[in-house]
N, C-alpha and C positions, 0 to 999 in steps of 0.2 A: 341309548345311542344318541338321542338329541341332547342330552346333558353333556356328553363328551364333546360333540361338535361345538356347543356354546362355549364350553371351557377352552377349547382350542382356538376359537375365534378370539375370545377375550385375551388370551396369552399372546396371540399374534399381534393384536391391536397394541397391547401394552408394549411389546418388544419393539414394534415399529415407531411408537410415539417416544420411547426412551432413546432409540437410535437417532430419531429426528432432533432430540434435544442434545444429544452427544455430538452430533455433526452440525450443529447450528453455527452459522458463520458470525453470530452477534454474541457479544458478552454484555450481560446486564447485571448491574449492581444496584442495591438500594443503600443510599447513605443516610443514616438516621442522625448524623451530626448536622448536616446541611438540609434534610428533609427532602431530598431529590431522588429521582430514579435516572441512572445514566445507562445508555446502551451505546456500543461502539462497534464499527465494522472496520477491519484492518486489511489492506491489500498492498502488494508492491507492483508497480507498473513501470515499463520503459516508456520514454517519450516517443510520440509519433514520429519525430525527427530523428530517431536513433540511426537509422540507415543513412542519413545524410551527415554523418559525423557530428552529431550534437555534442556539446560539452558536457552534457548530462548523461549520466549512465542509467540511473533509475530514481525512483522516489518510493519511499515507504509512506502510505497515506492512511490516516485514521479518520474516519467520519464518527463525530460524537453528537448524541442527541440527549440533552438534558431536560427532564420535565420536573416542575415543582408546582406548588399551589398558586404561584404567581404567573406561570407561563412556561414557555419552552425556548431553549436556546440551542442553536445548531452550529457546531464548528467543524472545521477541517484542518487537521494537523499534517504537515509535510516534513519528512526529512529527505531532503534532495541531495543526492551524490553527484558531484561534478568534478571535472579535471582541474588540475592545478593551473592549466594555461587559459581557463575561462575567465570572463569578466565577472564582476560581482552582479549580483541580482538587483534588478530595479525593484523599488519598494511598492509595486502594485502588482495585483493578480487580476487577471481577465477571466471571466467566467461566461460560458455560453450554454444556454438551455432553452429548449422550446422556441427556437428562433430568436431569442433575445440575448443581448450581450450586456454584461455588467462590469464594471470597474471597481475593485475593492482595494483597500489599503491592506497591507501585510503586516501582522505583528511578528517582528523578528525575535526569535529567542537566541540568536547568535549563529556564528559559524565556527566550525571546528576543522583543524587540519588533521587528517588521519594518514597513517602509513602502515604498511604491511610488508613483511619480509618473508619470502617463501624460498626454501631450498629443496631441490630434489637431486637424488643421486642414482646412477645406474651402474651396474656391475656387469661386465661381459667377460665370459670365459671362453677361450679359444683352445681347442685341443688338437694337436697334430701328432705325427708318428714319433717325434722327439720329445715334446714337453707340453705342459699345460700353462697357458698364459692367461692372467686375470687382470683386467684393466677396469678401473673405476673412474667415472667422470661426475662431477657435480656441477650443478647450475643454480645460480641464485638470482632472484629478481626482487626488486623493490617496487611497491605500487604506492602512490601518494594520490590523495584526493581531498576535497572539501566536502563537509556536510553542512548544509543550510537547514536550520531548524525554524519553522515558521507557523503561523496560525492564520487561518482565513476564517472570519465570521460570516455565516450565511444569513441573509435577511429573510424575513418571511416570504417576500416576493420571489426570491431565488428558490426557496424551498418549494414553493408552488409550482415554479417553472420546471424544477428538478423532477417533480412527481409526474409531469405531463410530457416530458421530453422523450425522444428516441435516442438522443446522444447528449451526454454531458462532457464538457471540456473545461479544463483549467490550463491557462497559459501564463508563462513566466518569461521574462526577458533578461538575457544575459549579454549586455552590450549589443553587438549586431545579430546575435543568435537567439533563438527561442526555444523553449521546451514546452510541449503541449501533452497533457495527460488526459486521454479519452476513455469515457465509460460508455459502453454500449453492450447489447446482448446480455450475457450472464453477469458481468461485473455491475452493469447499470441496474439490473433487476435486484441485486444484493443491496446496492446503495438505496434504492427506493424502498425496499423491504424494511430497512432500518427505520424510516420515517413513517412507516404504516403499522409497525408493531405497537 
């Protein structure tokens, strides 16, 4: 009986650990060409100003940590989707963590114009005592936007502030308007976890 319980406990532990690996938010790869270990965490966020008609719809954000024999590098990649009526982004990013603010240069990877065409149609059938009448209506919309691709390099000081903060913010300026991406609670816990693994 004790052997069965022991086996059951081992099976449960193995199942839970494999599930934890399966649902891990981090992707880690070993690069034997560069002799580095790279871990990333990816998330999509809307800006804090979204309800104030921000020109930015959202950003796909990837945190990257690279470790090698010579040290560690931390980068944040942004793909920011913004309206066609917005101003171009200023070449600086402002980071706030643990009560400190940092101004960083942006490494721009370029801006792409994107467009999407959607068509939807509905069919309505009306039946009366005399005949059956079918009507079809179609509607089409075009959506245009810009995607800014950029890299922000985190300094060791920012990384230390990030690990001690209760809220992490990245701010970008688009002419007179700004877009702030905030990490707190669950999302901040996952960002911190990347730099602790």
